[in-house]
N, C-alpha and C positions, 0 to 999 in steps of 0.2 A: 527644324529649329525656329522659333519664333523671334521674329525682330523686336527689339525695343523702339519704342516711339521716337526716341533719339537717333537710332539707326534709320528710321524710315525717313524722318525729317531731312537727314543728310543726303539720301537718296533723291528725296523730291526737289531739295534746294539745288542739287546739281543738274536738274534738268529745268530749273525755273528760268530760263532764259532762251531766247530764239537762236541766238548764236550757238550756244552749246547744244541745243536740240540739232541744229545744222552739222556741227561736228561730230556728235553722236551718229547721226545716219551716214555722214561720210566716213567714219571710220569703219562702220559696219559694212560698207560698200566696197572700202579700200583696205583690207586688213593689212597690219603692218605700214601703215602710212605714217610718213614724218611729219614734224611740226613745219617744215618748209612745205612740203606738198599741201599740207593742209591750209595753209596760210595762201598759197598759189591758186589751189580750186576754189577758195571760197572768197578770192579777192579781198581779204583783210590784212591789216598789219600784223606782222608777226609777233609783237607784243601782246595784242590782243588775243590771238589764236593761243598763245602760250598761256597767258592768265585763264583763259577759257577752259583749255585743256587741262591744266593743273587742277581746276575745280570739279572737272569729271573724274580725274583720278582721285581725289579727295573723297567724292562722294562714292568711290567704288564702283564707277560705271565704266572705267576705262583703266587698262593696264599699260604702263611703260615698260618697254625692253630695250636696254641698251646693248647696240650693236658697234662696238669701236666709239666713234665720236658722234654717231647717229642715234636718235632715239626714235623706236618704232611703237605705235600705238594700236591696240586692239581692243575689242569688247570684251568686259569681264562677264562671267556667267550672270551675274546680277544685271548688267547691262543688258544681255539679251532678253532678260524677262522685262526690264522696263521697256525696252523697244517693242516687245510684243504687245505689252499693254498699251503703249501709245498708239501703235498701229490700229488696235482694236477700237480704242477710244476715237480715233481719227473717223474711222468709218460707221460710227454709231450715232 
């Protein structure tokens, strides 16, 4: 399936911030991580972490799964592809 330019824009806007990149790498390293854990590990405000995580979910890069009152975050399949691209780009 070929993605539309609008879909590509959404994915790239999702990673167009250093904090969102940090969160994406952290979620990749710590699957099923909660928002509180993200905030603690990155030493950032919970509201900031929430906003950035919401944008990653909207971009289709992160999946939220509700476990009772907790929300666990993991990388989506397209999120894995974007991470591979970023790692390749980092080393070139």
